[in-house]
C-alpha positions in Angstrom: 315.9 -242.2 -79.6 317.0 -241.5 -83.2 320.6 -241.4 -82.0 320.3 -245.0 -80.6 318.7 -246.1 -83.9 321.5 -244.4 -85.9 324.2 -246.0 -83.9 322.5 -249.4 -84.0 322.1 -249.3 -87.8 325.7 -248.1 -88.2 327.0 -251.0 -86.0 325.0 -253.6 -87.8 326.1 -252.2 -91.2 329.8 -252.1 -90.2 329.6 -255.7 -88.8 327.8 -256.8 -92.0 330.5 -255.3 -94.1 333.3 -256.8 -92.0 331.7 -260.3 -92.3 331.2 -259.8 -96.0 334.9 -259.1 -96.3 335.6 -262.3 -94.2 333.4 -264.4 -96.5 335.1 -262.9 -99.6 338.6 -263.6 -98.2 337.6 -267.1 -97.2 336.3 -267.8 -100.7 339.7 -266.8 -102.0 341.6 -269.1 -99.6 342.8 -266.4 -97.2 343.0 -267.4 -93.5 340.1 -265.8 -91.7 339.3 -265.9 -88.0 335.6 -265.4 -87.1 336.2 -264.3 -83.4 339.6 -262.6 -83.2 342.4 -261.0 -85.3 339.8 -259.0 -87.2 342.2 -256.2 -88.2 344.2 -258.8 -90.2 341.3 -258.7 -92.7 342.1 -255.1 -93.8 345.5 -255.7 -95.4 344.2 -259.0 -96.8 341.3 -257.4 -98.7 343.8 -255.0 -100.3 346.2 -257.9 -101.1 343.2 -259.7 -102.7 342.4 -256.5 -104.7 346.0 -256.5 -106.1 346.0 -260.1 -107.1 342.7 -260.3 -109.0 342.8 -259.6 -112.8 339.2 -258.5 -113.2 339.0 -254.7 -112.9 335.5 -254.6 -111.4 336.4 -257.1 -108.7 339.6 -255.1 -108.0 337.5 -252.0 -107.5 334.9 -253.9 -105.5 337.5 -255.2 -103.0 339.3 -251.9 -102.7 335.9 -250.2 -102.0 335.1 -252.8 -99.4 338.5 -252.2 -97.7 338.3 -248.4 -97.8 334.7 -248.5 -96.6 335.7 -250.6 -93.6 338.5 -248.3 -92.7 336.2 -245.2 -93.0 333.6 -247.0 -90.9 336.1 -247.8 -88.2 337.3 -244.2 -88.1 333.9 -242.7 -88.2 332.3 -245.0 -85.5 333.8 -243.2 -82.5 333.1 -239.8 -84.1 329.4 -240.8 -84.5 329.1 -242.3 -81.0 330.7 -239.4 -79.2 328.8 -236.8 -81.2 325.4 -238.4 -80.5 325.9 -239.3 -76.8 325.1 -235.7 -75.6 321.8 -235.8 -77.4 320.9 -239.3 -76.2 320.4 -238.2 -72.6 319.3 -234.7 -73.3 315.6 -235.0 -72.7 315.3 -232.2 -70.2 312.3 -230.6 -71.8 310.4 -233.9 -71.9 311.3 -234.4 -68.3 310.0 -230.9 -67.5 306.7 -231.8 -69.1 306.6 -235.1 -67.2 307.4 -233.2 -63.9 304.7 -230.6 -64.5 302.1 -233.4 -64.9 303.1 -235.2 -61.7 301.3 -234.9 -58.4 302.5 -236.1 -55.0 302.6 -235.1 -51.4 303.7 -236.3 -48.0 306.3 -235.9 -45.3 309.9 -236.8 -46.2 310.9 -239.9 -44.2 314.1 -240.6 -46.0 316.5 -239.0 -48.4 319.2 -241.0 -50.2 321.0 -241.7 -53.5 319.4 -244.8 -55.1 322.4 -246.9 -56.0 320.3 -249.3 -58.0 319.1 -246.5 -60.2 322.2 -244.5 -61.3 322.5 -242.9 -57.8 319.4 -240.8 -58.5 318.5 -238.4 -55.7 315.5 -240.0 -54.1 313.0 -238.8 -51.5 310.7 -241.2 -49.6 307.4 -239.6 -48.8 304.8 -240.9 -46.4 301.2 -239.6 -46.3 298.1 -241.0 -44.6 297.4 -243.3 -47.6 300.7 -244.3 -49.0 304.5 -244.3 -49.0 306.2 -243.3 -52.3 309.6 -242.8 -53.7 310.1 -239.6 -55.7 313.0 -239.0 -58.1 311.5 -236.1 -59.9 314.2 -233.6 -58.9 317.1 -235.4 -60.7 317.5 -232.9 -63.6 316.5 -229.8 -61.6 319.1 -227.1 -62.3 318.2 -225.3 -59.0 319.3 -228.2 -56.9 316.0 -228.3 -55.0 316.9 -231.8 -53.6 319.7 -230.3 -51.5 317.4 -227.9 -49.7 314.9 -230.5 -48.7 315.3 -232.2 -45.3 313.9 -235.3 -43.6 310.7 -234.1 -41.8 309.7 -231.5 -44.4 306.2 -231.8 -45.9 306.1 -231.5 -49.7 303.2 -230.8 -52.0 303.5 -231.0 -55.8 300.3 -230.5 -57.8 299.6 -231.3 -61.4 300.5 -228.3 -63.7 302.9 -226.8 -61.2 306.6 -226.4 -61.9 307.3 -226.0 -58.2 307.3 -228.0 -55.0 305.8 -226.4 -51.9 307.9 -227.2 -48.8 306.5 -226.8 -45.3 309.1 -226.8 -42.5 308.4 -225.7 -38.9 305.5 -223.5 -39.9 307.3 -221.9 -42.8 306.3 -222.3 -46.4 308.8 -222.2 -49.2 308.4 -222.7 -53.0 311.1 -224.6 -54.8 310.9 -223.9 -58.6 312.0 -227.0 -60.5 313.8 -225.8 -63.6 315.2 -228.5 -66.0 316.9 -225.9 -68.2 314.5 -225.8 -71.1 312.4 -222.8 -70.3 313.3 -219.5 -71.7 
């Protein structure tokens, strides 16, 4: 979550800087486009810095231009370095899984196209029919070994699913990769 906040703040800050540059250029009679040709602003801010006499303004405009260039360069670096941590919540998923409880007979097994093609099991019991996607991050690929017709039992606190098939009992340990 902090990665998303970091990227959001960075994007807002970079856009704010860019529009501050646009307003500055506009106030000095440079041609500015609010919706396209944004990269034209970069050489223009440096041209403005060269033309002003006031030393502090010159420094301010150069700093704005350099900051914009550094922001543009660092944006993809920040995004691609934080993406792996954005989806890496295996341990919180393991905790969630351990606290789940469900049981029933598998009536359908499919990839849920509406939900990132998550591996989904449809379970029916005497009281209800539910869809289970709790095995998505399991490193042991338990989903692959489950068949339609199997009876599954998952109790609160367990890190495994008990599978009953033709009188046989099998335990599938669900490991999301965060246990030592």
